[in-house]
N, C-alpha and C positions, 0 to 999 in steps of 0.2 A: 249741735244738737238737745246737751242740754240746756241752755237757754231756750228752746222752742218746745222741752217739756215740762221745766220748773213752771210755768200758766197752767198746763192741762192738768199737770196732777193736782193743784191749787184748787182748782175750777170742780175737780172730781173730789177732791177730799169736800168742799163746802158740799157739792150734788148728794153726796152717800151721808152728810148728815143730814140734810134738808129729806129725803126720800124716807130715813130711817123713821124719822119723825111724821111722816105721815098716816094717816086713820088711814089710808086704801092699803096699804100693806101688810097689815096686820087683819084686815078686814079679810083681805084674799086669801092671808094663810088659814083665818080661821073656817074657811069655804073646804079648802084642801083638805085640812085637818078630820070635817066632819066629812067628804067623801071619801076618805080615807077608811076613816071609822064605819062608813055604810059598808063598803066595801067588805071589811073584815067579817060582820056582822051577816052579809051576806052570804060568802064565802061558807058561812057555817050550813047552810041552805041549798050550796049546788052539788050538783054529783061530781064538781071538777073537783081535783084534787085543791084545797086549802089553799096551799099557800104559793100554788099558780095562781088561785083567782086573786088572791089579794097581789101578787105581783102585776097580774095583768093591769088590774082596775088601778094600783098604786102609783105604778108609771105613767099612765094615761091621763089620773086624777093629776100628779105633779107638771103634767107637759103642759096641761089644758093650764091650770092656775099660773104656773111660771110664765106663762105666755102673757094670760090675763094681766099680770103683773106688769109684764115689759113693756105691755100696749098702753096700759095705762098710766106709768110714770113717766115712759118716751113721750108721751101726748101731752105732758102739762110740764118737760122740763125746760123746752124751751119758752112756749107760749107765756108761763109765770113769772120768768123774768124781767117778759116785756110790760106784764100786767102790774108789776110792784116796781118795774123802773128799774129794776137792777142792771138790765142789761146794758144802759145808760153809762154805770159806773164802770162798769166790766170793761165796755167794747171801748169808752174814753182814753183809757189804760192803752200801752203797746202792745192789744192782743188782739191778734187774729181771729174771725168768726169761724175759721177753721180750727184754732184751738180753742177757744168758747166750746164750738160742736162735739168737738173730739176728746174734751173734758168733761163735758155733760153724759158722753156715753160712754164714758169710762167708768165715772159715776155710777150708772145705774149698771153697768157689768157688775161693777164689786158687790152690788147691793142684791144682786139677783144670785151668784155665786154663793155668796151667806144664805140664802131664802133655799135654796136646791141641799145647801148642808145642813140645814135644821127640817128639810125635808125629808132629807137621807138619814137625821136619826129617829123620826117620827116611824119612817118604811120601816126600817130594821128591828124595833120594838114589834109593831102588827105583824110583821114578819116572824120572827120568833116565838110570837104565840098561837101563830095559827100553825105552827110548824115546820116549817123553812131554815133553812138554813141560807145564810151568807155566801156569797158566790163572787170573787171578783170581777165578772166580767159587769154583772151592778155598776162599777165605775165606769164603764162606757157608756151604760144604759144615764145615770146620771150627766154625764157629759152630754150626752144627744137633749139631757132636758134643759141644760144651759145652752147648749147652743141654741135650740129652738126660740127659748126665749129673750137671748141677745139677739137674733133675728128678726123677734118680734117689736123689741125697742129700735131697733135701726129703720123699720117700716113709720113707725110711729112718728120717730124724730122726723124721717124726712118728710111725711104729709103736713104735719106742724106746723113746719118751717116757714109753709106755702097757707096754711088754714088756719081755722078754729081747734079748739081742741075738742070738741066734741064731732065734728068733722073727722079730725083727724083718727080719734078710736073709731067710728063706723067704718069706714075705708081700710084702716088695721085689720078691725075683725074680718070683715069682707074677703080682704086678699090672704088672709091665713087660712080663713075659711078654705078659699078655693085653692089655695098652697098644699093643702091636706088633701085635696081632691084631686091631683095634676091627672092621675092616671086615668079619672073619667071622663076629665075634659081631652085627654089623648081619644079616648074610647066613643065619647060624641063626634069626637072632629072626623072619623073614621067613616060614622055613618049621618053627616050630615049632606043633604041633600043640595046646599046651594054650595058653590065653586067659594063665593064671599064669607060663607057662614063658615066653614072649611077651615080656610086661611085665617081665618078670627080668630078661631080655636087654637088652631095650630099654634099662631102668634102670641094668642094667651098663655099657653102651656107653659112655653119658653122663659116668657117678661114674669110672668108670677114664680118669685122664689116657692122652690119647691118643700114643700115641711113633711112629705113623705118621710123625706129619707132621716128628718128623726123621729120619727112614731116609735118609742122602744119598747113598748107592753108586750106585744107579741113576743118580738125575740126574747125578753130577758124572762117572762115565763115560762119556754119552751127550750131556754139556754140552747139557741141555734146558732152556730158556729160563728166567728166574726172574721171579717178575710182585714186585713191590716191596711191593704192598697186600699181596700170600701173605707176604714175607719180614716184613714188619709185624707182621702178624696173627700168625705163627707166634712170634715173637719174645713177644710181648702175652700171649698165652697161655702160653706157662712162666714167663714171670714171675708171671703173676695165681693159677696154678696154687699157683710156689715161695712166693708171700707168701700167701698162704691156708694151705697145709698148715706155714708156719713158724708162723705165727700159732696156728692151732689146737694145734700140739705144745706152745707157749709155754702154753697155756692146759693142758693136760693137764698138765704139768712143774708147774704154779701149783698145782695141785689134788694135789700130791705133797706127799708130808711127806719134808721135808731134813734 
């Protein structure tokens, strides 16, 4: 097991350092800070409690920006190695494509984790300025933000294993938006006039990752009770989907000529 993990960790370290130097990460982070700042200013004009507004806007903004980072870096992770021809060097060693993809995924997850911690600090400052108090329930909210970003990265890595970067970003964003509206797909399937349309919408609602499970804004803003079993099920669902997508990505990469 240690022999299998050693190259995975080495690839993860390299991927982490490469992503940290990427301007995309900082550009999206700036957009996130601006969104949270706008949310704070808007809370001054809202009839809703300012800290609730900041909390809802903050977690929604963090979720979207983290998802964007996950998709962008995930879509570039594998194609970039082939463009630079560094994949030839890595895969010429006794490293399997499964180790290669898992190493990339692990590196991306580390970056997304650090990114979420930084966003947590910014959010905490704005929350205190709006008159709110930090609550332990926010830990679960940040966890949902990270899981959503991990899932977006896994989708992007999967699609990029058999397509171009631009196509991977486009498809990943489309699947993410559909995943945030799974309940609407099921609503439409109940009202579809044709049996084929109904069946297609039902299948799509189960095949597309359900991002509705990771929407933390309203839960955090109103301090809604969280069931431990639901939290465990949400976490398990995310890791199962991420694992499945990563394995499939490695399978497609295995069939790709290096």
